py3Dmol code that shows the C-alpha trace and the ligand (Angstrom):
import py3Dmol

protein = """\
ATOM      1  CA  MET A   1      -0.055   0.048  -0.064  1.00  0.00           C
ATOM      2  CA  THR A   2       2.657   2.387   0.972  1.00  0.00           C
ATOM      3  CA  GLU A   3       4.647   1.670  -2.097  1.00  0.00           C
ATOM      4  CA  PHE A   4       1.589   2.457  -4.176  1.00  0.00           C
ATOM      5  CA  TRP A   5       1.421   6.014  -2.849  1.00  0.00           C
ATOM      6  CA  VAL A   6       5.177   6.581  -3.147  1.00  0.00           C
ATOM      7  CA  SER A   7       5.162   5.539  -6.787  1.00  0.00           C
ATOM      8  CA  GLN A   8       2.170   7.705  -7.659  1.00  0.00           C
ATOM      9  CA  LYS A   9       3.711  11.187  -7.721  1.00  0.00           C
ATOM     10  CA  ARG A  10       1.132  13.960  -7.448  1.00  0.00           C
ATOM     11  CA  HIS A  11       1.282  17.528  -8.529  1.00  0.00           C
ATOM     12  CA  TRP A  12      -0.550  20.326  -6.597  1.00  0.00           C
ATOM     13  CA  CYS A  13      -2.088  23.024  -8.708  1.00  0.00           C
ATOM     14  CA  GLU A  14      -1.802  26.206  -6.573  1.00  0.00           C
ATOM     15  CA  TYR A  15      -4.372  28.023  -8.773  1.00  0.00           C
ATOM     16  CA  CYS A  16      -7.097  25.355  -8.714  1.00  0.00           C
ATOM     17  CA  LYS A  17      -6.190  23.843  -5.272  1.00  0.00           C
ATOM     18  CA  VAL A  18      -6.354  20.388  -6.723  1.00  0.00           C
ATOM     19  CA  TRP A  19      -3.961  17.464  -7.002  1.00  0.00           C
ATOM     20  CA  LEU A  20      -3.047  16.022 -10.416  1.00  0.00           C
ATOM     21  CA  ASN A  21      -1.264  13.033 -11.467  1.00  0.00           C
ATOM     22  CA  ASP A  22       2.363  14.300 -11.960  1.00  0.00           C
ATOM     23  CA  THR A  23       2.652  13.214 -15.694  1.00  0.00           C
ATOM     24  CA  ILE A  24       3.268  15.454 -18.518  1.00  0.00           C
ATOM     25  CA  SER A  25       0.091  14.568 -20.312  1.00  0.00           C
ATOM     26  CA  ALA A  26      -2.123  14.972 -17.114  1.00  0.00           C
ATOM     27  CA  ARG A  27      -0.495  18.404 -16.304  1.00  0.00           C
ATOM     28  CA  SER A  28      -0.685  19.724 -19.772  1.00  0.00           C
ATOM     29  CA  THR A  29      -4.311  18.677 -20.123  1.00  0.00           C
ATOM     30  CA  HIS A  30      -5.114  20.415 -16.887  1.00  0.00           C
ATOM     31  CA  GLU A  31      -3.137  23.589 -17.669  1.00  0.00           C
ATOM     32  CA  ASN A  32      -4.789  23.902 -21.085  1.00  0.00           C
ATOM     33  CA  GLY A  33      -8.201  23.557 -19.474  1.00  0.00           C
ATOM     34  CA  VAL A  34     -10.566  26.490 -19.340  1.00  0.00           C
ATOM     35  CA  LYS A  35     -10.994  26.305 -15.606  1.00  0.00           C
ATOM     36  CA  HIS A  36      -7.268  26.356 -14.835  1.00  0.00           C
ATOM     37  CA  GLN A  37      -6.727  29.237 -17.133  1.00  0.00           C
ATOM     38  CA  GLU A  38      -9.619  31.190 -15.527  1.00  0.00           C
ATOM     39  CA  ASN A  39      -8.127  30.551 -12.144  1.00  0.00           C
ATOM     40  CA  VAL A  40      -4.760  31.745 -13.192  1.00  0.00           C
ATOM     41  CA  ALA A  41      -6.147  34.921 -14.636  1.00  0.00           C
ATOM     42  CA  ARG A  42      -8.192  35.531 -11.493  1.00  0.00           C
ATOM     43  CA  LYS A  43      -5.108  35.129  -9.391  1.00  0.00           C
ATOM     44  CA  LEU A  44      -3.122  37.505 -11.359  1.00  0.00           C
ATOM     45  CA  ARG A  45      -5.940  40.195 -11.269  1.00  0.00           C
ATOM     46  CA  GLU A  46      -6.252  39.702  -7.446  1.00  0.00           C
ATOM     47  CA  MET A  47      -2.406  40.279  -7.111  1.00  0.00           C
ATOM     48  CA  ARG A  48      -2.598  43.401  -9.158  1.00  0.00           C
ATOM     49  CA  GLN A  49      -5.497  44.797  -7.249  1.00  0.00           C
ATOM     50  CA  LYS A  50      -3.864  44.032  -3.965  1.00  0.00           C
ATOM     51  CA  GLY A  51      -0.730  45.780  -5.229  1.00  0.00           C
ATOM     52  CA  ASP A  52      -2.777  48.783  -6.284  1.00  0.00           C
ATOM     53  CA  ALA A  53      -4.636  49.045  -3.011  1.00  0.00           C
ATOM     54  CA  GLU A  54      -1.271  48.889  -1.066  1.00  0.00           C
ATOM     55  CA  LYS A  55       0.292  51.559  -3.179  1.00  0.00           C
ATOM     56  CA  LYS A  56      -2.771  53.800  -2.596  1.00  0.00           C
ATOM     57  CA  GLU A  57      -2.543  53.281   1.132  1.00  0.00           C
ATOM     58  CA  GLN A  58       1.085  54.137   1.101  1.00  0.00           C
ATOM     59  CA  GLU A  59       0.348  57.296  -0.799  1.00  0.00           C
ATOM     60  CA  LEU A  60      -2.319  58.272   1.719  1.00  0.00           C
ATOM     61  CA  LEU A  61       0.064  57.626   4.667  1.00  0.00           C
ATOM     62  CA  LYS A  62       2.771  59.700   2.923  1.00  0.00           C
ATOM     63  CA  GLN A  63       0.270  62.514   2.547  1.00  0.00           C
ATOM     64  CA  SER A  64      -0.646  62.354   6.152  1.00  0.00           C
ATOM     65  CA  TRP A  65       2.972  62.522   7.201  1.00  0.00           C
ATOM     66  CA  SER A  66       3.599  65.689   5.116  1.00  0.00           C
ATOM     67  CA  SER A  67       0.499  67.293   6.688  1.00  0.00           C
ATOM     68  CA  ILE A  68       1.672  66.323  10.127  1.00  0.00           C
ATOM     69  CA  GLU A  69       5.113  67.838   9.445  1.00  0.00           C
ATOM     70  CA  ALA A  70       3.727  70.898   7.936  1.00  0.00           C
ATOM     71  CA  LYS A  71       1.504  71.286  11.025  1.00  0.00           C
ATOM     72  CA  ALA A  72       4.295  70.669  13.528  1.00  0.00           C
ATOM     73  CA  LYS A  73       6.393  73.293  11.647  1.00  0.00           C
ATOM     74  CA  ALA A  74       3.665  75.894  11.667  1.00  0.00           C
ATOM     75  CA  GLN A  75       3.228  75.367  15.399  1.00  0.00           C
ATOM     76  CA  TYR A  76       6.934  75.549  15.933  1.00  0.00           C
ATOM     77  CA  GLU A  77       7.069  78.902  14.074  1.00  0.00           C
ATOM     78  CA  LYS A  78       4.206  80.188  16.083  1.00  0.00           C
ATOM     79  CA  ASP A  79       6.075  79.246  19.219  1.00  0.00           C
ATOM     80  CA  ILE A  80       9.150  81.060  18.050  1.00  0.00           C
ATOM     81  CA  GLN A  81       7.033  84.229  17.431  1.00  0.00           C
ATOM     82  CA  ALA A  82       5.412  83.935  20.765  1.00  0.00           C
ATOM     83  CA  GLY A  83       8.835  83.633  22.281  1.00  0.00           C
ATOM     84  CA  HIS A  84       8.401  80.186  23.664  1.00  0.00           C
ATOM     85  CA  VAL A  85      11.236  78.917  21.680  1.00  0.00           C
ATOM     86  CA  GLN A  86      14.731  80.379  21.562  1.00  0.00           C
ATOM     87  CA  VAL A  87      16.108  80.334  18.066  1.00  0.00           C
ATOM     88  CA  PRO A  88      19.526  78.864  17.937  1.00  0.00           C
ATOM     89  CA  GLY A  89      22.276  81.314  16.962  1.00  0.00           C
ATOM     90  CA  GLN A  90      20.294  84.358  17.574  1.00  0.00           C
ATOM     91  CA  GLN A  91      21.713  85.154  20.970  1.00  0.00           C
ATOM     92  CA  PRO A  92      23.689  88.435  21.248  1.00  0.00           C
ATOM     93  CA  GLN A  93      27.408  87.608  20.852  1.00  0.00           C
ATOM     94  CA  GLN A  94      29.877  89.205  23.301  1.00  0.00           C
ATOM     95  CA  PRO A  95      33.241  89.199  21.749  1.00  0.00           C
ATOM     96  CA  GLY A  96      36.520  89.711  23.394  1.00  0.00           C
ATOM     97  CA  PHE A  97      36.726  86.935  26.075  1.00  0.00           C
ATOM     98  CA  GLY A  98      37.433  83.537  25.115  1.00  0.00           C
ATOM     99  CA  GLY A  99      35.608  82.047  28.220  1.00  0.00           C
ATOM    100  CA  LYS A 100      32.605  84.059  27.510  1.00  0.00           C
ATOM    101  CA  HIS A 101      32.660  82.918  23.865  1.00  0.00           C
ATOM    102  CA  ARG A 102      32.806  79.294  24.925  1.00  0.00           C
ATOM    103  CA  GLN A 103      29.875  79.965  27.296  1.00  0.00           C
ATOM    104  CA  ASP A 104      28.040  81.501  24.410  1.00  0.00           C
ATOM    105  CA  GLN A 105      28.639  78.370  22.236  1.00  0.00           C
ATOM    106  CA  ALA A 106      27.481  76.059  25.014  1.00  0.00           C
ATOM    107  CA  ALA A 107      24.348  78.230  25.487  1.00  0.00           C
ATOM    108  CA  GLN A 108      23.681  78.114  21.728  1.00  0.00           C
ATOM    109  CA  ARG A 109      24.184  74.348  21.747  1.00  0.00           C
ATOM    110  CA  ALA A 110      21.743  73.878  24.623  1.00  0.00           C
ATOM    111  CA  ALA A 111      19.271  76.250  22.821  1.00  0.00           C
ATOM    112  CA  ALA A 112      19.576  74.282  19.519  1.00  0.00           C
ATOM    113  CA  GLU A 113      19.038  71.003  21.539  1.00  0.00           C
ATOM    114  CA  ASP A 114      16.013  72.557  23.174  1.00  0.00           C
ATOM    115  CA  ALA A 115      14.698  73.694  19.938  1.00  0.00           C
ATOM    116  CA  ALA A 116      15.011  70.311  18.434  1.00  0.00           C
ATOM    117  CA  ASP A 117      13.320  68.763  21.304  1.00  0.00           C
ATOM    118  CA  LYS A 118      10.470  71.253  20.921  1.00  0.00           C
ATOM    119  CA  ALA A 119      10.149  70.463  17.236  1.00  0.00           C
ATOM    120  CA  ILE A 120      10.047  66.745  17.955  1.00  0.00           C
ATOM    121  CA  LYS A 121       7.401  67.342  20.672  1.00  0.00           C
ATOM    122  CA  ALA A 122       5.427  69.568  18.406  1.00  0.00           C
ATOM    123  CA  SER A 123       5.320  67.016  15.629  1.00  0.00           C
ATOM    124  CA  ALA A 124       4.533  64.357  18.132  1.00  0.00           C
ATOM    125  CA  GLU A 125       1.622  66.347  19.394  1.00  0.00           C
ATOM    126  CA  ALA A 126       0.385  66.954  15.803  1.00  0.00           C
ATOM    127  CA  GLU A 127       0.663  63.320  14.984  1.00  0.00           C
ATOM    128  CA  TYR A 128      -1.281  62.447  18.091  1.00  0.00           C
ATOM    129  CA  ARG A 129      -4.057  64.876  17.428  1.00  0.00           C
ATOM    130  CA  LEU A 130      -4.432  63.820  13.807  1.00  0.00           C
ATOM    131  CA  THR A 131      -4.128  60.024  14.046  1.00  0.00           C
ATOM    132  CA  GLY A 132      -4.750  59.293  17.694  1.00  0.00           C
ATOM    133  CA  GLY A 133      -1.125  58.112  17.762  1.00  0.00           C
ATOM    134  CA  ALA A 134      -1.779  55.286  15.275  1.00  0.00           C
ATOM    135  CA  LEU A 135       1.500  56.193  13.540  1.00  0.00           C
ATOM    136  CA  SER A 136       3.532  55.492  16.654  1.00  0.00           C
ATOM    137  CA  LYS A 137       1.536  52.519  17.920  1.00  0.00           C
ATOM    138  CA  TRP A 138       3.859  49.452  18.194  1.00  0.00           C
ATOM    139  CA  GLU A 139       2.232  46.175  19.242  1.00  0.00           C
ATOM    140  CA  PRO A 140       4.020  42.905  20.003  1.00  0.00           C
ATOM    141  CA  ASP A 141       3.581  40.625  17.058  1.00  0.00           C
ATOM    142  CA  ALA A 142       3.160  37.008  18.211  1.00  0.00           C
ATOM    143  CA  GLY A 143       4.146  35.497  14.882  1.00  0.00           C
ATOM    144  CA  SER A 144       7.423  37.133  14.446  1.00  0.00           C
ATOM    145  CA  GLY A 145       8.349  38.040  17.988  1.00  0.00           C
ATOM    146  CA  TYR A 146       8.941  41.633  16.861  1.00  0.00           C
ATOM    147  CA  LEU A 147       6.905  44.664  17.471  1.00  0.00           C
ATOM    148  CA  TYR A 148       4.638  45.611  14.697  1.00  0.00           C
ATOM    149  CA  ASN A 149       3.317  49.060  13.598  1.00  0.00           C
ATOM    150  CA  ALA A 150       0.167  48.484  11.596  1.00  0.00           C
ATOM    151  CA  ALA A 151      -0.191  52.009  10.379  1.00  0.00           C
ATOM    152  CA  LEU A 152       3.295  52.053   8.943  1.00  0.00           C
ATOM    153  CA  ARG A 153       3.590  48.312   8.297  1.00  0.00           C
ATOM    154  CA  TYR A 154       7.041  48.243   9.836  1.00  0.00           C
ATOM    155  CA  TYR A 155       8.438  45.632  12.288  1.00  0.00           C
ATOM    156  CA  TYR A 156      10.794  46.628  15.062  1.00  0.00           C
ATOM    157  CA  ASP A 157      13.437  44.265  16.632  1.00  0.00           C
ATOM    158  CA  LYS A 158      14.065  45.479  20.269  1.00  0.00           C
ATOM    159  CA  ASN A 159      17.308  43.562  20.415  1.00  0.00           C
ATOM    160  CA  THR A 160      19.056  45.291  17.508  1.00  0.00           C
ATOM    161  CA  GLY A 161      17.038  48.594  17.211  1.00  0.00           C
ATOM    162  CA  TRP A 162      16.518  47.888  13.585  1.00  0.00           C
ATOM    163  CA  TYR A 163      13.250  48.268  11.582  1.00  0.00           C
ATOM    164  CA  TYR A 164      11.845  45.884   8.927  1.00  0.00           C
ATOM    165  CA  GLY A 165       9.599  47.203   6.177  1.00  0.00           C
ATOM    166  CA  GLY A 166       9.297  49.327   3.115  1.00  0.00           C
ATOM    167  CA  ASP A 167       8.918  48.347  -0.437  1.00  0.00           C
ATOM    168  CA  PRO A 168      10.704  46.153  -1.120  1.00  0.00           C
ATOM    169  CA  PRO A 169      10.951  45.275   2.588  1.00  0.00           C
ATOM    170  CA  SER A 170      14.423  45.248   4.193  1.00  0.00           C
ATOM    171  CA  TRP A 171      16.036  45.704   7.609  1.00  0.00           C
ATOM    172  CA  THR A 172      17.377  49.169   8.365  1.00  0.00           C
ATOM    173  CA  PRO A 173      18.332  51.216  11.433  1.00  0.00           C
ATOM    174  CA  ASN A 174      16.944  54.385   9.742  1.00  0.00           C
ATOM    175  CA  PRO A 175      13.673  53.569   8.099  1.00  0.00           C
ATOM    176  CA  PRO A 176      11.873  56.328   6.214  1.00  0.00           C
ATOM    177  CA  ILE A 177       9.238  56.976   8.720  1.00  0.00           C
ATOM    178  CA  PRO A 178       8.470  60.154  10.794  1.00  0.00           C
ATOM    179  CA  GLU A 179      10.808  60.663  13.801  1.00  0.00           C
ATOM    180  CA  VAL A 180       7.876  60.551  16.191  1.00  0.00           C
ATOM    181  CA  ALA A 181       6.689  57.300  14.903  1.00  0.00           C
ATOM    182  CA  LYS A 182      10.032  55.555  15.562  1.00  0.00           C
ATOM    183  CA  PHE A 183       9.888  53.086  18.451  1.00  0.00           C
ATOM    184  CA  SER A 184      13.130  53.857  20.168  1.00  0.00           C
ATOM    185  CA  GLN A 185      12.360  57.498  20.310  1.00  0.00           C
ATOM    186  CA  TYR A 186       9.640  57.042  22.809  1.00  0.00           C
ATOM    187  CA  TYR A 187       9.128  53.494  24.253  1.00  0.00           C
ATOM    188  CA  GLN A 188      10.857  51.047  26.387  1.00  0.00           C
ATOM    189  CA  GLN A 189       9.778  47.437  26.548  1.00  0.00           C
ATOM    190  CA  PRO A 190       6.101  46.982  27.029  1.00  0.00           C
ATOM    191  CA  ASP A 191       5.166  46.827  30.636  1.00  0.00           C
ATOM    192  CA  ALA A 192       1.668  45.460  31.419  1.00  0.00           C
ATOM    193  CA  GLU A 193       1.388  47.087  34.809  1.00  0.00           C
ATOM    194  CA  GLU A 194       2.397  50.562  33.502  1.00  0.00           C
ATOM    195  CA  ALA A 195       0.086  50.119  30.493  1.00  0.00           C
ATOM    196  CA  ALA A 196      -2.917  49.534  32.696  1.00  0.00           C
ATOM    197  CA  ASN A 197      -1.998  52.539  34.755  1.00  0.00           C
ATOM    198  CA  PRO A 198      -0.333  55.186  32.766  1.00  0.00           C
ATOM    199  CA  PRO A 199       1.864  57.737  34.564  1.00  0.00           C
ATOM    200  CA  PRO A 200       0.983  61.481  34.128  1.00  0.00           C
ATOM    201  CA  LEU A 201       2.804  63.442  31.464  1.00  0.00           C
ATOM    202  CA  SER A 202       6.026  65.060  32.630  1.00  0.00           C
ATOM    203  CA  HIS A 203       6.782  68.518  31.773  1.00  0.00           C
ATOM    204  CA  ALA A 204       9.862  68.896  33.919  1.00  0.00           C
ATOM    205  CA  LYS A 205      12.133  71.587  32.378  1.00  0.00           C
ATOM    206  CA  GLY A 206      15.779  71.237  31.854  1.00  0.00           C
ATOM    207  CA  LEU A 207      15.889  67.727  30.385  1.00  0.00           C
ATOM    208  CA  GLY A 208      15.831  67.032  26.746  1.00  0.00           C
ATOM    209  CA  THR A 209      12.511  65.747  25.354  1.00  0.00           C
ATOM    210  CA  THR A 210      13.899  62.798  23.971  1.00  0.00           C
ATOM    211  CA  ARG A 211      15.737  61.722  27.148  1.00  0.00           C
ATOM    212  CA  ARG A 212      12.718  62.662  29.156  1.00  0.00           C
ATOM    213  CA  LEU A 213      10.414  60.532  27.051  1.00  0.00           C
ATOM    214  CA  ARG A 214      12.673  57.548  27.315  1.00  0.00           C
ATOM    215  CA  GLN A 215      12.349  57.829  30.951  1.00  0.00           C
ATOM    216  CA  ARG A 216       8.616  58.110  30.916  1.00  0.00           C
ATOM    217  CA  PRO A 217       8.169  55.925  27.904  1.00  0.00           C
ATOM    218  CA  ARG A 218       4.516  55.215  27.973  1.00  0.00           C
ATOM    219  CA  ALA A 219       3.046  58.394  28.887  1.00  0.00           C
ATOM    220  CA  ARG A 220       2.553  59.875  25.545  1.00  0.00           C
ATOM    221  CA  ARG A 221       0.789  56.981  23.837  1.00  0.00           C
ATOM    222  CA  ARG A 222      -1.716  56.214  26.532  1.00  0.00           C
ATOM    223  CA  SER A 223      -2.682  59.640  27.720  1.00  0.00           C
ATOM    224  CA  GLN A 224      -5.430  61.773  26.030  1.00  0.00           C
ATOM    225  CA  ARG A 225      -3.643  64.949  27.206  1.00  0.00           C
ATOM    226  CA  PRO A 226      -1.829  66.789  24.586  1.00  0.00           C
ATOM    227  CA  LEU A 227       1.964  66.956  25.176  1.00  0.00           C
ATOM    228  CA  ARG A 228       2.223  70.664  25.466  1.00  0.00           C
ATOM    229  CA  GLY A 229       0.207  72.519  28.230  1.00  0.00           C
ATOM    230  CA  GLY A 230       2.005  72.145  31.368  1.00  0.00           C
ATOM    231  CA  GLY A 231       4.828  74.241  32.587  1.00  0.00           C
ATOM    232  CA  ARG A 232       4.014  77.228  30.581  1.00  0.00           C
ATOM    233  CA  SER A 233       1.572  79.173  32.541  1.00  0.00           C
ATOM    234  CA  LYS A 234       3.457  82.221  33.325  1.00  0.00           C
TER     235      LYS A 234
END
"""
ligand_1 = """\
1
ZN
Zn -4.969 24.396 -12.136
"""
view = py3Dmol.view(width=600, height=400)
view.addModel(protein, "pdb")
view.setStyle({"model": 0}, {"cartoon": {"style": "trace"}})
view.addModel(ligand_1, "xyz")
view.setStyle({"model": 1}, {"stick": {}})
view.zoomTo()
view.show()
């Protein structure tokens, strides 16, 4: 009995989901049949449509990124005009003393860092308002063991800090996704207890946003409160 099955080779037709006798004549009869050719044509059509739909989705996503970035930039410029943000390089120079000059440089560097922090924060807030944080939502993916971002269709490997995605998909430490959506920018490892009981947002001054957010990694995603708002009431 066993020998019978071994000797009868079978061929699986992926398009028709049927087994065929694996002989040249049986296969060519099947492949020239109307049913098989219809199935092949349908499969190709489906693949094409799926590709089109994915392209369209990527296009929409890209548009929403640029709108987020534009809004963040507008907010940032408003902040500069309102005097909330120090523009780097616009502090009065006091020439003559080397020590003073070094101090100015340090102050400028700090101002630039602060401005960059504020820009990141502003775009994070804009992203959150527009999408409910979907762009930066990273969920554990049981199948792969990585974190998965459904909105961006990127995987993230916590061990290496690399991302997998794009078209064609590949691994990279610097994926073309918005800064605010990057995993390492804001989150640490998922923590069930903290997720159930999110800490309040921190607005402590003096620490860089990126560092601060790393210390309070889950606040931004879980809270309904916008990022800005505290620490500015004077
Ligand atoms: Zn077939």
